[in-house]
RODRENLO-292691 format. One line per 10 residues: for each residue x, y, z of C-alpha. Coordinates in nm, 3 decimals. Example, Ala and Ser with C-alpha at 12.3 -4.5 7.8 and 13.67 -1.06 7.14 Angstrom:
2
1.230,-0.450,0.780  1.367,-0.106,0.714
END
This chain:
295
-4.990,-1.056,0.321  -4.897,-0.965,0.679  -4.984,-0.635,0.844  -4.766,-0.499,1.126  -4.852,-0.146,1.225  -4.835,0.063,0.907  -4.603,-0.187,0.739  -4.737,-0.440,0.492  -4.512,-0.743,0.450  -4.585,-0.862,0.098
-4.504,-1.225,0.033  -4.415,-1.397,-0.297  -4.768,-1.506,-0.380  -4.892,-1.145,-0.346  -4.655,-1.008,-0.610  -4.746,-0.912,-0.965  -4.446,-1.086,-1.125  -4.462,-0.896,-1.453  -4.446,-0.558,-1.281  -4.199,-0.689,-1.026
-3.935,-0.786,-1.282  -3.992,-0.511,-1.539  -3.991,-0.226,-1.287  -3.720,-0.401,-1.089  -3.469,-0.390,-1.373  -3.542,-0.023,-1.441  -3.507,0.075,-1.076  -3.190,-0.130,-1.036  -3.027,0.049,-1.329  -3.130,0.388,-1.194
-2.982,0.303,-0.854  -2.657,0.173,-1.004  -2.605,0.486,-1.212  -2.652,0.697,-0.899  -2.430,0.505,-0.657  -2.161,0.369,-0.889  -1.913,0.653,-0.818  -1.944,0.569,-0.447  -1.879,0.203,-0.528  -1.566,0.291,-0.724
-1.439,0.520,-0.448  -1.511,0.251,-0.189  -1.308,-0.003,-0.386  -1.007,0.225,-0.422  -1.015,0.320,-0.054  -1.037,-0.045,0.047  -0.749,-0.157,-0.173  -0.504,0.124,-0.099  -0.254,0.073,0.183  -0.322,0.319,0.462
-0.371,0.659,0.298  -0.118,0.615,0.020  -0.355,0.733,-0.251  -0.646,0.916,-0.087  -0.699,1.054,0.262  -1.073,0.995,0.262  -1.395,0.969,0.065  -1.424,1.331,-0.042  -1.051,1.358,-0.113  -1.083,1.055,-0.342
-1.386,1.202,-0.518  -1.219,1.533,-0.602  -0.884,1.379,-0.697  -1.049,1.132,-0.936  -1.266,1.408,-1.081  -0.964,1.633,-1.143  -0.732,1.364,-1.279  -0.972,1.137,-1.468  -1.288,1.340,-1.514  -1.644,1.213,-1.474
-1.553,0.911,-1.688  -1.305,0.809,-1.419  -1.588,0.774,-1.168  -1.760,0.526,-1.401  -1.468,0.299,-1.490  -1.596,-0.057,-1.523  -1.960,0.051,-1.512  -2.068,-0.130,-1.828  -1.925,-0.460,-1.703  -2.080,-0.405,-1.362
-2.428,-0.365,-1.512  -2.429,-0.738,-1.586  -2.481,-0.790,-1.212  -2.844,-0.696,-1.278  -2.887,-1.066,-1.352  -2.758,-1.157,-1.007  -2.981,-0.891,-0.853  -3.291,-1.050,-1.000  -3.164,-1.395,-0.896  -3.109,-1.260,-0.545
-3.458,-1.125,-0.489  -3.623,-1.427,-0.652  -3.426,-1.666,-0.432  -3.503,-1.455,-0.127  -3.877,-1.462,-0.188  -3.891,-1.834,-0.274  -3.680,-1.941,0.025  -3.881,-1.713,0.252  -4.200,-1.879,0.127  -4.050,-2.226,0.188
-3.929,-2.141,0.540  -4.273,-2.002,0.628  -4.400,-2.360,0.620  -4.184,-2.435,0.923  -4.171,-2.101,1.105  -4.388,-1.790,1.117  -4.114,-1.586,1.283  -4.028,-1.301,1.049  -3.667,-1.285,1.173  -3.605,-1.654,1.103
-3.751,-1.626,0.753  -3.544,-1.315,0.678  -3.213,-1.457,0.803  -3.243,-1.789,0.617  -3.378,-1.634,0.297  -3.127,-1.350,0.298  -2.829,-1.580,0.345  -2.950,-1.822,0.076  -3.014,-1.540,-0.169  -2.662,-1.406,-0.123
-2.512,-1.750,-0.187  -2.691,-1.771,-0.522  -2.623,-1.409,-0.619  -2.251,-1.419,-0.537  -2.202,-1.729,-0.748  -2.311,-1.514,-1.043  -2.161,-1.184,-0.931  -1.802,-1.272,-0.836  -1.667,-1.316,-1.193  -1.827,-0.984,-1.292
-1.687,-0.814,-0.981  -1.337,-0.947,-1.045  -1.331,-0.789,-1.392  -1.513,-0.466,-1.304  -1.296,-0.401,-0.997  -0.979,-0.438,-1.204  -1.123,-0.175,-1.440  -1.220,0.046,-1.144  -0.860,0.054,-1.026  -0.713,0.167,-1.358
-0.594,0.525,-1.369  -0.469,0.656,-1.035  -0.500,0.317,-0.867  -0.352,0.094,-1.136  -0.024,0.041,-0.945  -0.225,-0.137,-0.673  -0.375,-0.399,-0.906  -0.252,-0.731,-1.043  -0.339,-0.637,-1.400  -0.296,-0.318,-1.602
-0.443,-0.214,-1.931  -0.205,-0.225,-2.226  -0.134,0.114,-2.380  -0.320,0.041,-2.705  -0.643,-0.031,-2.515  -0.647,0.316,-2.357  -0.689,0.514,-2.679  -1.014,0.689,-2.757  -1.168,0.472,-3.025  -1.533,0.357,-3.040
-1.446,0.002,-2.931  -1.254,0.123,-2.626  -1.488,-0.040,-2.372  -1.478,-0.381,-2.538  -1.102,-0.362,-2.588  -1.034,-0.276,-2.225  -1.266,-0.548,-2.097  -1.116,-0.807,-2.332  -0.767,-0.699,-2.227  -0.839,-0.751,-1.856
-1.030,-1.078,-1.912  -0.745,-1.222,-2.118  -0.487,-1.123,-1.854  -0.690,-1.285,-1.576  -0.736,-1.605,-1.776  -0.368,-1.619,-1.876  -0.254,-1.574,-1.515  -0.504,-1.789,-1.325  -0.726,-1.971,-1.573  -1.097,-2.001,-1.501
-1.026,-2.001,-1.127  -0.908,-1.642,-1.157  -1.264,-1.527,-1.217  -1.364,-1.670,-0.879  -1.076,-1.514,-0.691  -1.206,-1.407,-0.350  -1.523,-1.615,-0.381  -1.499,-1.738,-0.021  -1.431,-1.384,0.101  -1.738,-1.265,-0.094
-1.956,-1.529,0.069  -1.818,-1.437,0.412  -1.907,-1.074,0.337  -2.245,-1.083,0.166  -2.415,-1.380,0.330  -2.380,-1.221,0.678  -2.462,-0.879,0.531  -2.785,-1.003,0.378  -2.871,-1.214,0.682  -2.830,-0.903,0.901
-2.988,-0.650,0.665  -3.330,-0.814,0.625  -3.410,-0.876,0.993  -3.299,-0.526,1.087  -3.493,-0.378,0.798  -3.812,-0.541,0.925  -3.722,-0.453,1.284  -3.668,-0.083,1.208  -3.980,-0.072,0.989  -4.194,-0.223,1.265
-4.053,0.010,1.531  -4.104,0.313,1.308  -4.462,0.207,1.238  -4.528,0.211,1.613  -4.374,0.556,1.659  -4.511,0.719,1.345  -4.861,0.866,1.308  -5.121,0.620,1.185  -5.166,0.809,0.856  -4.792,0.802,0.772
-4.738,0.622,0.435  -4.563,0.289,0.481  -4.336,0.375,0.186  -4.184,0.657,0.395  -4.122,0.420,0.684  -3.956,0.170,0.451  -3.740,0.443,0.300  -3.611,0.526,0.649  -3.577,0.165,0.763  -3.364,0.072,0.459
-3.071,0.309,0.531  -3.084,0.225,0.902  -3.059,-0.146,0.825  -2.784,-0.075,0.572  -2.578,0.117,0.826  -2.615,-0.168,1.075  -2.522,-0.440,0.826  -2.231,-0.239,0.684  -2.083,-0.182,1.028  -2.087,-0.554,1.095
-1.953,-0.676,0.761  -1.733,-0.393,0.630  -1.402,-0.537,0.761  -1.461,-0.855,0.562  -1.565,-0.646,0.261  -1.224,-0.477,0.267  -1.065,-0.823,0.274  -1.277,-0.927,-0.024  -1.173,-0.625,-0.229  -0.805,-0.671,-0.151
-0.806,-1.042,-0.228  -0.981,-0.986,-0.563  -0.778,-0.684,-0.673  -0.443,-0.668,-0.492  -0.108,-0.771,-0.637  -0.016,-1.006,-0.353  -0.099,-1.371,-0.410  0.051,-1.532,-0.102  -0.153,-1.413,0.192  -0.458,-1.614,0.285
-0.798,-1.462,0.356  -0.744,-1.530,0.724  -0.416,-1.337,0.736  -0.572,-1.051,0.542  -0.850,-1.038,0.798  -0.617,-1.043,1.100  -0.394,-0.771,0.953  -0.696,-0.561,0.860  -0.859,-0.581,1.201  -0.528,-0.514,1.374
-0.442,-0.206,1.172  -0.800,-0.086,1.105  -0.680,0.030,0.763  -0.939,0.227,0.573  -1.242,0.087,0.754  -1.401,0.418,0.851  -1.373,0.574,0.504  -1.485,0.263,0.325  -1.786,0.224,0.555  -1.925,0.558,0.436
-1.940,0.445,0.073  -2.069,0.101,0.167  -2.352,0.257,0.369  -2.446,0.487,0.081  -2.459,0.200,-0.165  -2.647,-0.038,0.062  -2.892,0.229,0.175  -2.993,0.287,-0.188  -3.057,-0.083,-0.239  -3.388,-0.084,-0.050
-3.606,-0.376,-0.147  -3.902,-0.277,-0.361  -4.214,-0.489,-0.398  -4.482,-0.396,-0.650  -4.832,-0.533,-0.632
END
């Protein structure tokens, strides 16, 4: 365990694994329930062309609420919850790689960059198929004309098996159109988004935490400093990686099949379409994903 100012850096060997995983799953679910509407809004803002559907974050929120109700803000939520598995894989990989790198370097920044990037590689390999399906479900309703796949009319009725029917409908359409490869659509774009995001987030998280510990009173709880450092690191990482995140969303969801990731990126940067609005939701979501370590 390292001590820097008021911040304790707890390493893998210091963790109580039973508490770590049991509390981790509970906290992850609580966070996802809270921020999922922001995730859905972010996806729709990123996929729309210009301001064809919504003029901004709050406009999207109220339009979805009026047209689709609260349920509309949670489209695809049940499918998305399966990413809890990737979340646990992410933090486990991060801690193990960090421990391995510490044998060669004591620099906290080096350990954070390498471990964060490696953890994202593992997590995205699990997450992308889930994201592909959940994002198609997110876009149904007001945004369905922007997607490659639409729910058949008989899967939209209000029967008990509605969730399973809708999910099966989208999964079957993806498989029929693209085969197994369809579930990894945008995989490269996801790696180019989340590996840099994670590699940036962790060093800046530790940097902000250390700086805050210097500025804060000595009796200030380190949990408060971490709670402030998390959103600051999230805002920094989101600013750097949000353009590529828009590319990822459009590649995975959009109707067009012919443009490459590179062309998407060039067009996006040139037009700056939707970056500001999408960044707000990204920052909210990332800020809530502060790493928790229980001893």
